[in-house]
C-alpha positions as CSV (number, residue, x, y, z in Angstrom):
1,M,30.9,-67.0,-70.0
2,I,30.6,-65.6,-66.4
3,E,30.8,-69.1,-65.0
4,R,34.2,-69.5,-66.6
5,Y,35.7,-66.4,-66.0
6,K,34.7,-66.9,-62.3
7,K,36.6,-69.8,-62.0
8,S,39.2,-69.0,-63.8
9,A,39.5,-66.1,-61.0
10,E,38.8,-68.3,-58.5
11,L,41.7,-70.5,-59.9
12,D,44.6,-67.1,-59.7
13,P,42.9,-64.8,-57.7
14,N,45.9,-62.7,-58.0
15,D,45.5,-62.6,-62.1
16,A,44.4,-58.8,-63.1
17,D,43.1,-59.9,-66.7
18,A,41.0,-62.9,-65.0
19,W,39.4,-59.9,-62.7
20,I,39.2,-57.8,-66.4
21,N,37.8,-60.7,-68.2
22,L,34.8,-61.4,-65.1
23,A,34.0,-57.4,-64.7
24,D,33.5,-56.8,-68.7
25,A,31.2,-60.4,-68.9
26,Y,29.1,-58.6,-65.7
27,Y,29.2,-55.7,-67.5
28,D,28.3,-57.0,-70.9
29,E,25.2,-58.7,-68.6
30,G,24.2,-55.5,-67.5
31,K,25.3,-56.7,-64.1
32,Y,26.6,-53.5,-63.3
33,D,27.3,-54.3,-59.1
34,N,29.2,-57.1,-59.6
35,A,31.3,-55.5,-62.8
36,I,32.6,-52.6,-60.1
37,E,34.0,-55.2,-58.1
38,S,35.8,-56.9,-60.5
39,Y,37.0,-53.9,-61.9
40,Q,38.5,-52.6,-58.2
41,K,40.3,-56.0,-57.8
42,A,42.0,-55.9,-61.2
43,I,42.5,-52.3,-60.2
44,E,44.0,-53.3,-56.5
45,L,46.2,-55.8,-59.1
46,N,47.4,-53.1,-61.2
47,P,46.4,-49.8,-60.4
48,F,47.9,-48.9,-64.1
49,F,45.4,-49.6,-66.7
50,S,44.2,-46.5,-67.9
51,E,40.9,-48.9,-69.7
52,V,39.7,-50.5,-66.7
53,W,39.6,-46.8,-64.7
54,N,37.1,-46.1,-67.7
55,N,35.2,-49.5,-67.9
56,L,35.0,-48.9,-63.7
57,G,33.7,-45.4,-64.9
58,L,31.3,-46.8,-67.1
59,A,30.1,-49.4,-65.0
60,F,29.3,-46.3,-62.1
61,S,27.5,-44.3,-64.4
62,M,24.8,-47.3,-65.6
63,I,24.0,-47.3,-62.1
64,H,23.7,-43.3,-61.8
65,Q,26.7,-42.7,-59.3
66,F,28.2,-39.9,-61.9
67,E,30.1,-38.6,-59.4
68,D,32.1,-42.1,-58.6
69,A,32.5,-42.1,-62.7
70,I,33.9,-38.7,-62.9
71,E,36.9,-39.8,-60.3
72,C,37.7,-43.2,-62.2
73,Y,38.1,-41.3,-65.4
74,Q,40.2,-38.8,-63.8
75,E,42.4,-41.8,-63.2
76,A,42.2,-42.8,-66.4
77,L,43.2,-39.6,-67.5
78,K,46.2,-39.4,-65.0
79,I,47.8,-42.8,-66.5
80,E,46.8,-41.4,-70.5
81,P,46.6,-38.0,-70.5
82,D,45.7,-37.2,-74.2
83,D,43.0,-39.9,-74.5
84,A,40.0,-39.0,-75.9
85,I,37.7,-41.5,-75.2
86,S,38.4,-40.5,-71.1
87,Y,37.8,-37.3,-72.1
88,Y,34.5,-38.1,-73.7
89,N,33.2,-40.0,-70.9
90,M,33.7,-37.5,-68.4
91,G,32.1,-34.9,-70.8
92,F,29.1,-37.7,-70.8
93,A,29.3,-37.6,-67.4
94,Y,29.2,-34.4,-66.8
95,E,25.9,-33.7,-69.2
96,D,24.3,-36.4,-66.8
97,L,24.7,-34.6,-63.7
98,E,23.2,-31.9,-65.9
99,D,26.3,-29.7,-65.8
100,H,26.2,-28.4,-69.7
101,N,29.6,-26.6,-68.9
102,N,31.9,-28.9,-67.7
103,A,30.3,-31.3,-70.7
104,L,31.0,-28.6,-73.2
105,K,34.7,-28.5,-71.9
106,Y,35.7,-32.1,-71.9
107,Y,33.8,-33.0,-75.2
108,K,36.1,-30.1,-76.4
109,I,39.1,-31.6,-75.1
110,A,38.1,-34.9,-77.0
111,L,38.4,-32.6,-79.8
112,E,41.5,-31.4,-79.4
113,Y,43.0,-34.7,-78.9
114,E,40.5,-36.8,-81.6
115,P,39.3,-34.2,-84.1
116,S,37.5,-36.4,-86.2
117,Y,35.3,-38.1,-83.0
118,T,31.4,-37.9,-84.5
119,D,29.8,-38.8,-80.9
120,V,31.4,-35.8,-79.4
121,W,30.4,-33.5,-82.1
122,N,26.8,-34.8,-81.5
123,N,26.8,-34.6,-77.9
124,I,27.9,-31.5,-78.2
125,A,25.2,-30.4,-80.8
126,L,22.5,-31.5,-78.9
127,I,23.9,-29.8,-75.4
128,Y,23.4,-26.1,-78.1
129,R,20.4,-27.4,-78.9
130,E,18.6,-28.2,-75.6
131,N,20.1,-24.8,-74.6
132,E,18.4,-23.1,-78.3
133,Q,21.7,-22.2,-79.7
134,Y,20.3,-23.4,-82.9
135,E,23.0,-22.6,-85.0
136,E,25.9,-23.6,-83.2
137,A,24.6,-27.4,-83.3
138,I,23.7,-27.0,-86.5
139,K,27.5,-25.9,-87.7
140,C,28.6,-29.5,-85.3
141,Y,26.1,-31.8,-87.1
142,K,27.5,-30.3,-90.8
143,K,31.2,-30.8,-89.1
144,A,30.2,-34.4,-87.8
145,I,28.8,-35.1,-91.3
146,K,31.3,-34.2,-93.3
147,I,33.8,-36.5,-91.1
148,N,31.3,-39.2,-91.2
149,P,28.9,-38.9,-94.3
150,D,27.1,-42.2,-93.5
151,E,26.0,-42.1,-90.5
152,Q,22.1,-41.6,-90.3
153,M,21.9,-40.6,-86.7
154,L,23.7,-37.2,-87.4
155,Y,21.5,-36.7,-90.6
156,N,18.3,-37.6,-88.1
157,N,19.6,-35.1,-85.2
158,L,20.1,-32.7,-87.6
159,A,16.6,-32.8,-89.1
160,I,15.3,-32.8,-85.8
161,I,16.7,-28.9,-85.3
162,Y,14.9,-27.9,-88.6
163,Y,11.7,-29.3,-88.1
164,D,11.7,-27.5,-84.7
165,N,12.8,-24.5,-86.2
166,Q,9.9,-24.7,-88.7
167,N,12.8,-25.3,-92.1
168,L,10.3,-28.3,-93.1
169,D,11.8,-28.3,-97.2
170,E,15.9,-28.9,-95.1
171,A,14.1,-31.2,-92.5
172,I,12.4,-33.6,-94.7
173,K,15.9,-33.6,-97.4
174,L,17.5,-35.0,-94.0
175,Y,15.5,-37.3,-93.0
176,K,15.2,-38.5,-97.1
177,K,19.0,-39.0,-96.6
178,A,18.5,-40.6,-93.1
179,I,16.5,-43.2,-94.9
180,D,18.4,-43.6,-97.4
181,L,21.7,-44.9,-95.2
182,D,18.8,-47.3,-93.2
183,P,15.5,-47.6,-95.2
184,N,14.2,-50.2,-92.9
185,N,14.5,-47.6,-89.7
186,A,10.3,-47.1,-89.0
187,E,11.1,-44.3,-86.7
188,L,13.1,-42.4,-89.7
189,W,9.7,-43.6,-91.8
190,F,7.8,-41.8,-89.0
191,D,9.4,-38.6,-88.5
192,L,9.3,-37.8,-92.5
193,G,5.8,-38.7,-92.2
194,D,5.2,-36.0,-89.4
195,V,7.4,-33.1,-91.1
196,A,4.7,-34.1,-94.3
197,Y,2.2,-33.9,-92.5
198,E,3.0,-30.7,-90.8
199,Q,3.4,-29.5,-94.4
200,N,0.0,-30.1,-95.4
201,D,1.4,-33.0,-97.8
202,Y,-0.9,-36.0,-97.1
203,E,0.3,-38.0,-100.1
204,L,3.6,-38.3,-98.5
205,A,2.7,-38.3,-95.2
206,I,0.5,-41.7,-96.3
207,D,3.6,-43.1,-97.8
208,C,5.6,-42.5,-95.0
209,Y,3.6,-43.5,-92.1
210,K,2.3,-47.0,-94.9
211,K,6.1,-47.8,-94.5
212,A,6.6,-47.5,-90.5
213,T,3.7,-49.6,-90.1
214,E,4.7,-52.1,-92.6
215,L,8.2,-52.0,-91.2
216,N,6.6,-52.0,-87.3
217,P,2.6,-53.4,-87.5
218,Q,2.9,-52.3,-83.4
219,F,3.7,-48.8,-84.0
220,I,0.6,-47.5,-82.6
221,E,1.0,-43.6,-83.3
222,A,1.4,-44.3,-87.3
223,W,-1.5,-46.2,-87.2
224,N,-2.9,-43.3,-85.5
225,N,-1.2,-40.6,-88.0
226,L,-1.8,-42.5,-91.0
227,G,-5.4,-42.1,-89.7
228,L,-5.3,-38.4,-89.0
229,S,-3.9,-38.0,-93.0
230,Y,-6.6,-40.3,-94.1
231,T,-9.5,-37.8,-92.4
232,F,-7.5,-35.0,-94.0
233,T,-8.4,-36.1,-97.4
234,E,-11.2,-37.5,-96.8
235,K,-10.6,-41.2,-96.9
236,F,-12.5,-41.9,-93.7
237,E,-13.0,-45.7,-94.4
238,K,-9.2,-46.0,-94.7
239,S,-8.7,-43.6,-92.0
240,I,-11.5,-45.9,-89.8
241,K,-9.5,-49.1,-90.6
242,C,-6.0,-47.5,-89.2
243,Y,-7.8,-46.6,-86.1
244,E,-8.7,-49.8,-85.4
245,E,-5.5,-51.3,-86.0
246,A,-4.5,-49.0,-83.6
247,L,-6.9,-49.8,-80.7
248,H,-5.9,-53.4,-81.3
249,L,-2.9,-52.4,-79.7
250,Q,-4.1,-49.8,-77.3
251,S,-7.6,-50.5,-75.9
252,D,-7.7,-47.3,-73.8
253,D,-6.8,-44.6,-76.2
254,P,-9.4,-41.5,-75.6
255,V,-8.2,-39.9,-78.7
256,L,-8.0,-43.2,-81.2
257,Y,-11.7,-43.2,-80.3
258,E,-12.7,-39.9,-80.9
259,N,-10.4,-39.9,-83.9
260,L,-12.4,-42.7,-85.1
261,A,-15.9,-40.9,-83.8
262,F,-15.1,-38.0,-85.7
263,S,-14.3,-40.4,-89.3
264,Y,-17.6,-42.0,-88.6
265,S,-19.7,-38.7,-88.3
266,A,-18.5,-37.9,-91.4
267,L,-19.7,-40.9,-92.9
268,N,-22.8,-39.9,-91.5
269,D,-22.6,-43.0,-89.8
270,F,-24.0,-41.0,-86.2
271,D,-24.9,-44.9,-84.2
272,N,-21.0,-45.3,-84.3
273,A,-20.3,-42.0,-83.9
274,I,-21.9,-42.0,-80.7
275,L,-20.7,-44.9,-79.3
276,Y,-17.0,-43.9,-80.2
277,Y,-17.5,-40.3,-78.4
278,Q,-19.2,-41.8,-75.3
279,N,-16.4,-44.3,-75.7
280,T,-13.3,-41.5,-75.5
281,L,-15.2,-39.7,-72.1
282,R,-15.5,-43.3,-70.5
283,I,-12.0,-43.0,-70.3
284,D,-11.6,-39.1,-70.6
285,P,-15.0,-37.9,-69.3
286,E,-13.6,-33.9,-69.6
287,N,-12.8,-33.9,-72.9
288,I,-14.9,-31.1,-73.6
289,N,-14.5,-31.1,-77.5
290,A,-16.0,-35.1,-77.6
291,L,-19.0,-33.3,-74.9
292,K,-19.5,-31.1,-77.5
293,K,-19.6,-33.2,-80.2
294,L,-21.9,-35.8,-78.7
295,G,-24.2,-32.9,-77.8
296,R,-24.3,-31.6,-81.0
297,I,-25.3,-34.9,-82.5
298,Y,-28.3,-35.7,-80.1
299,C,-29.4,-32.0,-80.6
300,D,-28.9,-32.1,-84.9
301,V,-28.9,-35.3,-85.6
302,R,-31.0,-37.0,-82.9
303,K,-33.3,-34.4,-82.3
304,N,-32.6,-35.8,-78.3
305,Y,-32.9,-32.2,-76.8
306,E,-32.9,-33.5,-73.1
307,E,-29.3,-36.0,-73.8
308,A,-27.7,-32.6,-75.7
309,I,-28.5,-30.6,-72.9
310,K,-27.1,-33.3,-70.4
311,Q,-23.9,-33.3,-72.4
312,F,-23.8,-29.2,-72.3
313,N,-24.4,-29.1,-69.0
314,K,-21.4,-30.7,-68.0
315,I,-19.5,-28.8,-70.3
316,V,-20.4,-25.5,-68.2
317,A,-19.4,-27.5,-64.8
318,L,-15.9,-28.2,-66.5
319,D,-15.0,-24.7,-68.4
320,P,-18.0,-22.2,-67.9
321,S,-16.4,-19.7,-70.5
322,E,-16.7,-22.0,-73.6
323,L,-19.1,-20.2,-75.7
324,D,-19.3,-21.8,-79.0
325,F,-22.0,-24.1,-78.1
326,W,-24.7,-21.8,-76.1
327,E,-26.6,-21.1,-78.9
328,C,-26.7,-25.0,-79.7
329,A,-27.8,-25.4,-76.0
330,V,-29.9,-22.4,-76.2
331,S,-31.7,-24.2,-79.4
332,C,-32.2,-27.3,-77.2
333,H,-34.1,-25.8,-74.2
334,E,-36.2,-23.8,-76.4
335,K,-37.1,-27.4,-78.6
336,L,-37.9,-28.8,-75.3
337,G,-40.4,-25.7,-74.2
338,N,-37.9,-24.1,-71.1
339,F,-37.8,-20.7,-72.4
340,E,-37.1,-19.3,-68.9
341,K,-33.8,-21.9,-69.1
342,A,-33.3,-20.5,-72.8
343,K,-33.4,-17.1,-71.4
344,E,-30.8,-17.8,-68.7
345,W,-28.5,-19.4,-71.0
346,I,-28.7,-16.3,-73.3
347,E,-27.4,-13.9,-70.3
348,K,-25.1,-15.8,-69.4
349,G,-23.9,-16.2,-73.0
350,S,-23.9,-12.7,-72.9
351,R,-22.4,-11.8,-69.9
352,L,-19.5,-13.9,-70.4
353,K,-19.1,-12.4,-74.1
354,A,-19.1,-8.5,-72.9
355,N,-16.1,-10.3,-70.3
356,D,-14.0,-11.1,-73.3
357,Y,-14.0,-7.7,-74.7
């Protein structure tokens, strides 16, 4: 397509439409520098195309030259001062520059010309949300939904606000509505699962995460959270399968190894628990929780007090204020007959506890 339009422009370099077609083709292919050059040639031939100025602005935005983009939108508005799209694009460029005051100003002007412009309502709401003006954001989304009740993105974004503000019942209703409109969207199923998980409704969470993994088998976070939901319902064999699926996709994630270790430990399979805690620490050697769990297994289950003490010493080196494993460490030293060492740990623990009060 590009070559065809390039030939047309070469055959008649004074044909503005040929340059516009070529620029549009470059833009669609993501060749924004070439698109800019071609739009500029079209403008040299005919500077009164507001749409071309708009498209040139969009091309500048795509390469993060937002000030240049704004100048283009201003030129478009000189030609067509009641064009809501130009005001919307102007607002978007200012938003990219993190100038929220000007972004809101131009978004609101866009609404004066096109009150049913739901993308504008959505973007205004996003700014209000970022500025923690949640009530204003909610009003915007409700207006947008009234205009376009079949746009799942609006329900999704409104659900996020309710979720962030811990109105979980309302968030669930909105995610369900979004899913009704877009049932094959794995992200929506995952988000609904997260809200259910937050409510401790693990059965609903399991259903949602399972659906997310069916729609997208590469969805690592969904596999992990499905595993966590099974863990909380004490279905440890199922949780292990989920974590293993996630590990097939991402083998260097210490969280997955730690979650596996916990599930194996819950099943009293301490050989695998030790193996996976060791793998956790291979990737994340400063993981205090894994060090504590591994130390306790060596102490309480394996009676390998020397190895337990190694783990506890690592914790002390990382964070001497950690206290909830000290009694176990004292016990290990006593079991080994290291009574002086045990006394040292008792005294250090007492001092740390005293400093906490």
